[in-house]
C-alpha positions as a LaTeX table, in Angstrom:
\begin{tabular}{lrrr}
\hline
Residue & $x$ (\AA) & $y$ (\AA) & $z$ (\AA) \\
\hline
Met1 & $-0.06$ & $-51.28$ & 15.56 \\
Thr2 & 2.48 & $-53.77$ & 16.11 \\
Ser3 & 1.60 & $-57.11$ & 15.35 \\
Val4 & 2.92 & $-59.94$ & 17.48 \\
Val5 & 1.95 & $-63.83$ & 17.05 \\
Phe6 & 3.58 & $-65.60$ & 20.14 \\
Phe7 & 3.71 & $-69.63$ & 19.10 \\
Ile8 & 3.87 & $-72.19$ & 21.77 \\
Gly9 & 3.53 & $-76.05$ & 22.27 \\
Asn10 & 0.78 & $-76.02$ & 24.42 \\
Met11 & $-1.40$ & $-73.19$ & 25.92 \\
Ser12 & $-3.47$ & $-75.45$ & 27.94 \\
His13 & $-0.82$ & $-77.01$ & 30.37 \\
Ser14 & $-0.27$ & $-75.67$ & 34.07 \\
Gly15 & 3.75 & $-75.34$ & 33.67 \\
Gly16 & 6.39 & $-72.32$ & 33.94 \\
Thr17 & 6.70 & $-71.61$ & 30.20 \\
Glu18 & 2.98 & $-71.03$ & 29.72 \\
Arg19 & 2.77 & $-68.63$ & 33.08 \\
Val20 & 5.36 & $-66.71$ & 31.68 \\
Leu21 & 3.90 & $-66.65$ & 28.16 \\
Ser22 & 0.75 & $-65.69$ & 29.96 \\
Val23 & 2.32 & $-62.51$ & 31.74 \\
Val24 & 4.22 & $-61.13$ & 28.73 \\
Ala25 & 1.24 & $-61.44$ & 26.17 \\
Asn26 & $-0.68$ & $-59.71$ & 28.66 \\
Gly27 & 1.82 & $-57.26$ & 29.83 \\
Leu28 & 2.31 & $-56.27$ & 25.85 \\
Ser29 & $-1.58$ & $-56.16$ & 25.06 \\
Arg30 & $-1.98$ & $-53.81$ & 27.94 \\
Arg31 & 1.17 & $-51.66$ & 26.03 \\
Gly32 & $-1.05$ & $-51.77$ & 23.14 \\
Phe33 & 0.52 & $-54.40$ & 20.67 \\
His34 & $-1.78$ & $-56.46$ & 18.84 \\
Val35 & $-1.49$ & $-59.65$ & 20.50 \\
Ser36 & $-2.10$ & $-63.49$ & 19.61 \\
Val37 & $-0.82$ & $-66.68$ & 20.40 \\
Met38 & $-0.85$ & $-70.03$ & 18.31 \\
Ser39 & $-0.46$ & $-73.14$ & 20.18 \\
Leu40 & 0.15 & $-76.47$ & 18.08 \\
Trp41 & $-1.52$ & $-78.80$ & 20.71 \\
Gly42 & $-4.27$ & $-78.43$ & 22.59 \\
Lys43 & $-7.97$ & $-77.44$ & 23.09 \\
Gly44 & $-10.57$ & $-75.63$ & 24.78 \\
Gln45 & $-8.54$ & $-72.95$ & 27.20 \\
Pro46 & $-5.29$ & $-71.83$ & 28.02 \\
Phe47 & $-4.48$ & $-72.46$ & 31.95 \\
Phe48 & $-3.48$ & $-69.21$ & 32.37 \\
Ala49 & $-5.91$ & $-66.36$ & 31.66 \\
Leu50 & $-5.29$ & $-64.27$ & 28.57 \\
Glu51 & $-6.57$ & $-60.49$ & 28.21 \\
Asp52 & $-9.51$ & $-60.21$ & 26.30 \\
Thr53 & $-7.98$ & $-58.22$ & 23.82 \\
Ile54 & $-5.83$ & $-61.69$ & 23.01 \\
Arg55 & $-6.67$ & $-64.42$ & 20.36 \\
Ile56 & $-5.57$ & $-67.83$ & 20.61 \\
Tyr57 & $-5.42$ & $-70.06$ & 17.72 \\
Trp58 & $-5.65$ & $-73.88$ & 18.53 \\
Met59 & $-3.99$ & $-75.94$ & 15.52 \\
Glu60 & $-4.86$ & $-79.18$ & 16.57 \\
Glu61 & $-8.43$ & $-78.27$ & 17.19 \\
Asp62 & $-8.50$ & $-76.36$ & 13.42 \\
Cys63 & $-6.10$ & $-78.67$ & 11.38 \\
Gly64 & $-7.32$ & $-81.96$ & 12.81 \\
Ser65 & $-4.79$ & $-84.78$ & 12.76 \\
Phe66 & $-1.18$ & $-84.52$ & 12.57 \\
Asp67 & $-0.71$ & $-83.41$ & 9.32 \\
Ile68 & 2.79 & $-80.86$ & 9.11 \\
Ile69 & 2.04 & $-79.06$ & 5.59 \\
Arg70 & $-1.27$ & $-78.42$ & 6.83 \\
Gln71 & $-0.14$ & $-77.29$ & 9.67 \\
Leu72 & 2.25 & $-74.88$ & 7.77 \\
Cys73 & $-0.63$ & $-73.86$ & 5.54 \\
His74 & $-2.69$ & $-72.85$ & 8.64 \\
Met75 & 0.38 & $-71.10$ & 10.16 \\
Thr76 & 0.92 & $-68.93$ & 7.18 \\
Arg77 & $-2.88$ & $-67.70$ & 7.10 \\
Ile78 & $-2.96$ & $-66.94$ & 10.86 \\
Leu79 & 0.31 & $-64.75$ & 10.01 \\
Lys80 & $-1.24$ & $-62.96$ & 7.24 \\
Lys81 & $-4.89$ & $-62.69$ & 9.02 \\
Glu82 & $-3.17$ & $-61.00$ & 12.14 \\
Gln83 & $-0.88$ & $-59.06$ & 9.73 \\
Ala84 & 2.05 & $-60.15$ & 11.71 \\
Asp85 & 5.47 & $-57.97$ & 12.54 \\
Phe86 & 6.86 & $-60.99$ & 14.70 \\
Leu87 & 6.43 & $-64.02$ & 15.21 \\
Ile88 & 8.20 & $-65.57$ & 18.15 \\
Asp89 & 8.53 & $-68.81$ & 19.16 \\
Val90 & 8.35 & $-69.53$ & 23.23 \\
Asp91 & 10.68 & $-73.06$ & 22.48 \\
Met92 & 13.31 & $-73.61$ & 20.03 \\
Ile93 & 12.57 & $-76.43$ & 18.87 \\
Leu94 & 9.07 & $-74.92$ & 17.23 \\
Gly95 & 11.96 & $-73.43$ & 15.04 \\
Phe96 & 11.00 & $-76.36$ & 13.03 \\
Tyr97 & 7.86 & $-75.24$ & 11.91 \\
Ser98 & 8.92 & $-71.49$ & 12.18 \\
Phe99 & 11.87 & $-71.60$ & 9.76 \\
Pro100 & 9.66 & $-72.99$ & 6.87 \\
Val101 & 7.31 & $-70.73$ & 7.08 \\
Arg102 & 9.42 & $-67.35$ & 7.05 \\
Leu103 & 10.81 & $-69.26$ & 3.80 \\
Thr104 & 7.78 & $-69.16$ & 2.28 \\
Gly105 & 7.62 & $-65.69$ & 1.90 \\
Met106 & 6.52 & $-64.00$ & 5.28 \\
Lys107 & 10.17 & $-62.06$ & 5.78 \\
Arg108 & 9.34 & $-60.20$ & 1.81 \\
Arg109 & 6.23 & $-59.23$ & 4.21 \\
Gly110 & 8.14 & $-57.68$ & 7.26 \\
Leu111 & 7.87 & $-60.85$ & 9.66 \\
Ser112 & 10.34 & $-61.16$ & 11.86 \\
Trp113 & 11.52 & $-64.22$ & 13.50 \\
Ile114 & 12.78 & $-64.34$ & 17.38 \\
Ser115 & 13.00 & $-67.81$ & 19.33 \\
Trp116 & 12.47 & $-68.05$ & 22.69 \\
Glu117 & 14.70 & $-70.60$ & 24.59 \\
His118 & 12.96 & $-71.63$ & 27.48 \\
Phe119 & 15.71 & $-74.81$ & 28.33 \\
Asn120 & 19.64 & $-74.22$ & 29.00 \\
Tyr121 & 22.09 & $-74.92$ & 26.58 \\
Tyr122 & 23.14 & $-77.86$ & 28.25 \\
Tyr123 & 20.10 & $-79.65$ & 29.05 \\
His124 & 19.73 & $-82.97$ & 27.62 \\
Phe125 & 16.64 & $-83.84$ & 25.83 \\
Pro126 & 15.23 & $-87.70$ & 26.37 \\
Arg127 & 13.11 & $-87.15$ & 22.71 \\
Asn128 & 14.34 & $-85.09$ & 19.94 \\
His129 & 17.83 & $-84.33$ & 20.59 \\
Tyr130 & 19.35 & $-84.51$ & 17.54 \\
Leu131 & 15.99 & $-82.69$ & 16.11 \\
Arg132 & 16.74 & $-79.80$ & 18.21 \\
Lys133 & 20.31 & $-79.33$ & 17.15 \\
Ile134 & 19.27 & $-78.82$ & 13.39 \\
Val135 & 16.77 & $-76.40$ & 14.63 \\
Arg136 & 19.98 & $-74.62$ & 16.73 \\
Arg137 & 21.82 & $-74.33$ & 13.46 \\
Leu138 & 18.68 & $-73.06$ & 11.69 \\
Val139 & 18.15 & $-70.36$ & 14.52 \\
Cys140 & 21.86 & $-69.34$ & 14.49 \\
Arg141 & 21.62 & $-68.33$ & 11.18 \\
Trp142 & 18.05 & $-66.93$ & 10.19 \\
Ala143 & 15.97 & $-65.78$ & 13.34 \\
Asp144 & 16.66 & $-62.37$ & 13.62 \\
Ala145 & 16.95 & $-62.84$ & 17.75 \\
Leu146 & 17.37 & $-65.53$ & 20.18 \\
Val147 & 15.99 & $-64.58$ & 23.96 \\
Val148 & 17.62 & $-66.48$ & 26.68 \\
Leu149 & 16.86 & $-66.40$ & 30.31 \\
Thr150 & 19.85 & $-65.79$ & 32.06 \\
Gln151 & 23.29 & $-64.10$ & 31.74 \\
Glu152 & 24.82 & $-67.65$ & 32.10 \\
Asp153 & 23.18 & $-69.19$ & 29.27 \\
Arg154 & 23.60 & $-66.74$ & 27.02 \\
Glu155 & 27.33 & $-67.27$ & 27.73 \\
Tyr156 & 27.10 & $-70.87$ & 27.20 \\
Tyr157 & 25.39 & $-70.26$ & 23.47 \\
Cys158 & 28.14 & $-67.71$ & 22.43 \\
Arg159 & 30.56 & $-70.30$ & 23.49 \\
Asn160 & 29.12 & $-72.96$ & 21.61 \\
Leu161 & 27.58 & $-71.77$ & 18.17 \\
Lys162 & 28.18 & $-69.08$ & 16.08 \\
Phe163 & 25.42 & $-66.85$ & 15.63 \\
Arg164 & 24.70 & $-64.37$ & 12.55 \\
Cys165 & 22.03 & $-62.67$ & 14.93 \\
Pro166 & 21.77 & $-61.24$ & 18.66 \\
Val167 & 21.82 & $-63.21$ & 21.50 \\
Ile168 & 19.78 & $-61.62$ & 24.39 \\
His169 & 19.15 & $-62.78$ & 27.65 \\
Ile170 & 15.67 & $-61.35$ & 29.33 \\
Tyr171 & 14.66 & $-62.51$ & 32.47 \\
Asn172 & 11.39 & $-64.61$ & 33.34 \\
Pro173 & 9.05 & $-61.28$ & 34.95 \\
Val174 & 7.59 & $-62.14$ & 38.52 \\
Pro175 & 3.90 & $-62.25$ & 38.07 \\
Tyr176 & 2.91 & $-59.49$ & 40.96 \\
Glu177 & 3.45 & $-56.48$ & 41.35 \\
Arg178 & 4.38 & $-55.91$ & 44.84 \\
Val179 & 5.91 & $-58.06$ & 47.80 \\
Leu180 & 2.74 & $-60.70$ & 49.21 \\
Lys181 & 3.20 & $-61.25$ & 52.61 \\
Lys182 & 2.09 & $-64.48$ & 54.36 \\
Thr183 & $-1.18$ & $-64.69$ & 56.21 \\
Glu184 & $-0.03$ & $-67.30$ & 58.50 \\
Glu185 & 2.94 & $-69.82$ & 58.73 \\
Glu186 & 2.10 & $-73.19$ & 59.27 \\
Lys187 & 5.17 & $-75.78$ & 59.59 \\
Leu188 & 4.48 & $-76.60$ & 55.89 \\
Ile189 & 7.57 & $-76.96$ & 53.79 \\
Leu190 & 6.13 & $-76.63$ & 50.04 \\
Gly191 & 7.90 & $-77.58$ & 46.61 \\
Ala192 & 5.97 & $-77.31$ & 43.54 \\
Gly193 & 6.90 & $-78.41$ & 39.42 \\
Arg194 & 5.92 & $-81.23$ & 37.34 \\
Leu195 & 7.09 & $-84.79$ & 38.83 \\
Thr196 & 9.58 & $-85.73$ & 36.26 \\
Lys197 & 13.12 & $-86.61$ & 36.63 \\
Val198 & 14.75 & $-83.61$ & 35.67 \\
Lys199 & 12.99 & $-81.72$ & 38.74 \\
Gly200 & 14.69 & $-83.72$ & 41.34 \\
Phe201 & 11.64 & $-84.64$ & 44.09 \\
Asp202 & 13.14 & $-87.95$ & 44.05 \\
Leu203 & 16.32 & $-86.09$ & 45.66 \\
Leu204 & 13.60 & $-83.97$ & 48.06 \\
Ile205 & 12.32 & $-87.40$ & 49.19 \\
Asp206 & 15.87 & $-88.74$ & 50.50 \\
Ser207 & 16.62 & $-85.38$ & 52.16 \\
Trp208 & 13.07 & $-85.36$ & 53.99 \\
Thr209 & 13.55 & $-89.22$ & 54.81 \\
Met210 & 16.44 & $-87.95$ & 56.96 \\
Leu211 & 14.36 & $-85.26$ & 58.40 \\
Glu212 & 10.83 & $-86.82$ & 59.53 \\
Pro213 & 11.82 & $-88.49$ & 62.15 \\
Tyr214 & 13.12 & $-85.42$ & 63.90 \\
Tyr215 & 10.27 & $-83.20$ & 63.10 \\
Pro216 & 6.75 & $-84.92$ & 63.68 \\
Glu217 & 5.37 & $-81.21$ & 63.73 \\
Trp218 & 6.45 & $-80.89$ & 60.03 \\
Lys219 & 4.82 & $-81.68$ & 56.82 \\
Leu220 & 6.44 & $-81.89$ & 53.20 \\
Met221 & 4.35 & $-80.28$ & 50.38 \\
Ile222 & 4.86 & $-81.01$ & 46.71 \\
Ala223 & 2.47 & $-79.77$ & 44.51 \\
Gly224 & 2.26 & $-80.63$ & 40.73 \\
Glu225 & 1.70 & $-83.87$ & 38.10 \\
Gly226 & 3.70 & $-85.75$ & 35.75 \\
Glu227 & 4.45 & $-89.29$ & 34.93 \\
Asp228 & 6.46 & $-89.84$ & 37.60 \\
Arg229 & 3.74 & $-89.44$ & 40.34 \\
Glu230 & 3.45 & $-93.09$ & 41.27 \\
Lys231 & 7.07 & $-93.63$ & 41.44 \\
Leu232 & 7.75 & $-90.62$ & 43.53 \\
Glu233 & 4.15 & $-92.13$ & 46.00 \\
Arg234 & 5.73 & $-95.62$ & 46.18 \\
Lys235 & 9.21 & $-94.41$ & 46.94 \\
Ala236 & 8.00 & $-92.14$ & 49.72 \\
Arg237 & 5.37 & $-95.61$ & 51.07 \\
Ala238 & 8.70 & $-97.80$ & 50.88 \\
Ala239 & 10.52 & $-95.05$ & 52.82 \\
Gly240 & 7.96 & $-95.06$ & 55.65 \\
Leu241 & 7.04 & $-91.57$ & 55.25 \\
Lys242 & 4.24 & $-90.02$ & 56.68 \\
Asn243 & 3.93 & $-86.59$ & 56.52 \\
Ile244 & 4.26 & $-85.98$ & 52.80 \\
Val245 & 1.69 & $-84.64$ & 50.61 \\
Phe246 & 1.42 & $-84.70$ & 46.36 \\
Ala247 & $-1.05$ & $-82.12$ & 46.19 \\
Gly248 & $-1.32$ & $-82.60$ & 42.27 \\
Arg249 & $-2.24$ & $-80.16$ & 39.96 \\
Val250 & $-3.17$ & $-76.67$ & 42.09 \\
Lys251 & $-5.06$ & $-73.92$ & 40.51 \\
Glu252 & $-4.38$ & $-71.25$ & 43.12 \\
Ile253 & $-0.79$ & $-72.16$ & 43.94 \\
Glu254 & $-1.12$ & $-68.72$ & 45.77 \\
Arg255 & $-2.62$ & $-70.28$ & 48.84 \\
Leu256 & 0.02 & $-72.70$ & 49.74 \\
Tyr257 & 2.61 & $-70.00$ & 49.53 \\
Gln258 & 0.98 & $-67.47$ & 51.93 \\
Lys259 & 1.10 & $-70.21$ & 54.58 \\
Ala260 & 3.98 & $-72.17$ & 54.04 \\
Gly261 & 7.22 & $-71.74$ & 56.50 \\
Phe262 & 9.52 & $-72.13$ & 53.30 \\
Phe263 & 10.79 & $-73.45$ & 49.64 \\
Val264 & 12.28 & $-75.97$ & 48.38 \\
Phe265 & 13.53 & $-76.53$ & 44.95 \\
Pro266 & 15.14 & $-79.59$ & 44.00 \\
Ser267 & 15.43 & $-79.52$ & 40.75 \\
Arg268 & 18.42 & $-81.07$ & 38.36 \\
Asp269 & 18.20 & $-78.79$ & 35.63 \\
Glu270 & 16.20 & $-75.66$ & 34.69 \\
Gly271 & 16.18 & $-73.06$ & 32.30 \\
Phe272 & 15.06 & $-69.86$ & 34.57 \\
Pro273 & 12.36 & $-71.16$ & 37.27 \\
Met274 & 9.30 & $-69.53$ & 37.38 \\
Val275 & 7.67 & $-70.96$ & 40.34 \\
Leu276 & 10.96 & $-70.15$ & 42.36 \\
Leu277 & 10.21 & $-66.68$ & 41.35 \\
Glu278 & 6.87 & $-67.24$ & 42.31 \\
Ala279 & 7.59 & $-68.61$ & 45.88 \\
Met280 & 10.28 & $-65.91$ & 46.65 \\
Gly281 & 7.99 & $-63.30$ & 45.65 \\
Phe282 & 5.80 & $-64.18$ & 48.56 \\
Ser283 & 8.20 & $-63.46$ & 50.61 \\
Leu284 & 9.40 & $-66.85$ & 51.33 \\
Pro285 & 13.08 & $-68.63$ & 52.04 \\
Ala286 & 14.08 & $-71.06$ & 49.24 \\
Val287 & 16.95 & $-73.84$ & 49.79 \\
Ser288 & 17.30 & $-75.19$ & 45.99 \\
Tyr289 & 20.01 & $-76.52$ & 43.94 \\
Ser290 & 22.79 & $-74.63$ & 41.72 \\
Cys291 & 21.72 & $-76.55$ & 38.96 \\
Lys292 & 22.14 & $-75.19$ & 35.53 \\
Thr293 & 20.78 & $-72.56$ & 34.76 \\
Gly294 & 18.56 & $-69.68$ & 36.61 \\
Pro295 & 18.99 & $-70.33$ & 40.37 \\
Gly296 & 22.09 & $-68.91$ & 40.97 \\
Glu297 & 20.87 & $-65.90$ & 39.38 \\
Ile298 & 17.83 & $-65.37$ & 41.58 \\
Ile299 & 18.89 & $-66.87$ & 45.22 \\
Ser300 & 21.60 & $-64.75$ & 46.98 \\
Asp301 & 22.68 & $-67.77$ & 49.17 \\
Gly302 & 22.37 & $-66.81$ & 52.92 \\
Arg303 & 20.64 & $-64.13$ & 52.47 \\
Asp304 & 17.18 & $-65.07$ & 51.08 \\
Gly305 & 17.88 & $-69.02$ & 50.69 \\
Phe306 & 20.59 & $-71.67$ & 50.30 \\
Leu307 & 22.04 & $-72.71$ & 47.30 \\
Val308 & 23.65 & $-76.20$ & 47.42 \\
Glu309 & 25.72 & $-78.17$ & 44.91 \\
Pro310 & 23.76 & $-80.47$ & 42.73 \\
Gly311 & 22.87 & $-84.33$ & 44.42 \\
Gln312 & 24.13 & $-83.01$ & 47.80 \\
Ile313 & 21.25 & $-84.84$ & 49.36 \\
Glu314 & 22.55 & $-84.40$ & 53.07 \\
Ala315 & 23.76 & $-81.00$ & 52.42 \\
Phe316 & 20.33 & $-79.63$ & 51.18 \\
Ala317 & 18.64 & $-81.76$ & 54.22 \\
Glu318 & 21.02 & $-79.58$ & 56.32 \\
Lys319 & 19.56 & $-75.98$ & 55.01 \\
Met320 & 16.04 & $-77.46$ & 55.39 \\
Glu321 & 17.08 & $-78.06$ & 58.74 \\
Thr322 & 18.53 & $-74.67$ & 59.35 \\
Leu323 & 15.21 & $-73.17$ & 58.62 \\
Met324 & 13.01 & $-75.37$ & 60.20 \\
Arg325 & 14.61 & $-74.83$ & 63.15 \\
Asp326 & 15.62 & $-71.33$ & 63.48 \\
Glu327 & 11.84 & $-69.34$ & 62.57 \\
Asp328 & 13.44 & $-65.91$ & 63.04 \\
Leu329 & 16.11 & $-66.71$ & 59.97 \\
Arg330 & 13.33 & $-67.49$ & 58.17 \\
Lys331 & 11.49 & $-64.21$ & 58.81 \\
Lys332 & 14.80 & $-62.48$ & 57.97 \\
Met333 & 15.55 & $-64.72$ & 55.06 \\
Gly334 & 11.55 & $-64.05$ & 54.24 \\
Gln335 & 11.93 & $-60.22$ & 53.60 \\
Asn336 & 14.90 & $-60.57$ & 51.57 \\
Ala337 & 13.11 & $-63.02$ & 49.71 \\
Gly338 & 10.46 & $-60.69$ & 48.93 \\
Glu339 & 13.11 & $-58.03$ & 47.16 \\
Val340 & 12.62 & $-60.41$ & 43.96 \\
Ile341 & 10.02 & $-58.03$ & 43.01 \\
Arg342 & 12.05 & $-55.67$ & 42.22 \\
Arg343 & 14.93 & $-57.22$ & 40.35 \\
Phe344 & 12.63 & $-59.31$ & 38.17 \\
Gly345 & 9.52 & $-57.28$ & 38.14 \\
Glu346 & 7.18 & $-57.11$ & 35.27 \\
Lys347 & 7.64 & $-53.59$ & 34.54 \\
Asp348 & 11.19 & $-53.61$ & 33.70 \\
Ile349 & 10.53 & $-56.83$ & 31.80 \\
Leu350 & 7.89 & $-56.37$ & 29.67 \\
Asp351 & 10.71 & $-52.32$ & 29.02 \\
Gln352 & 13.75 & $-55.12$ & 27.70 \\
Trp353 & 10.82 & $-56.78$ & 25.39 \\
Glu354 & 9.64 & $-53.73$ & 23.79 \\
Ala355 & 13.59 & $-52.44$ & 23.24 \\
Leu356 & 13.93 & $-55.65$ & 21.60 \\
Leu357 & 11.00 & $-55.07$ & 19.22 \\
Ala358 & 11.98 & $-51.79$ & 18.54 \\
Arg359 & 15.12 & $-52.78$ & 16.73 \\
Phe360 & 13.80 & $-54.35$ & 13.82 \\
\hline
\end{tabular}
């Protein structure tokens, strides 16, 4: 039985990276792979459920205080215990740990190292920016494969770096097997994601400020938590907005997808937005900025949603208004949006992962 160990920063987080890992790990486990997860940080329970057959190792809990030598030794013990055939980093920077572990003899034991990057090539990291540049070059030279999330991003990596390993793009899968219908539409516009600058909710508030006075029957809801929540709430109050709700972390966001009129995605930067896939899987048309990378490979502009040039606040508001005013258009575009289930279905994505693992 092939043994796969996924290595992630913090499996207790509720972000898109953790969500997609749960889908892929669970899917491979159901297909007969022996799957384990190592979480560098976090304690207790993963936010997204894992199959009972998947063991999760909480390295922070096992190793105590931050001690990189101790953590590297613990990683090696886990990989030996699980008789790992594959170590898959769920974020390229984790190669800072995986590279030395691989050099200490794990390659001789048959371990293949795959880096699975969830940020686009041009994403600017406020922290560890130069460390990531170093790790990129280690991955280029020493990893067995790099997996990126879009064809666009694959082209960026191949254009800017010289790889000895293959660079493969595998989309994130929709976590649903069928199109999920809305139960009863409300005049609700839904946005979701981490409340940080890169997610662009400040831009969304600017667009909503142009619309709220003219559409008092509509409400904008933003689901998610983050360091910018207080700043965003102050911005909304200063604009005098009454019909905006900050819902915080939502455990069962599916209930909001089922009743929303459409979805808004104002992000400045992405890898491949899981939350956009989820929303469209519930037959929600979307208004999104055409940022790097992902939205342009998910949304067919004018068919299942609208793509707006990054930072064009007025144009974003205009597309929102188009959907707010036209119920028939919302329904038509919503039906088309549900086709993401077929284009990014779990079966096809898992087939691609199986094909990749079979190469080694």
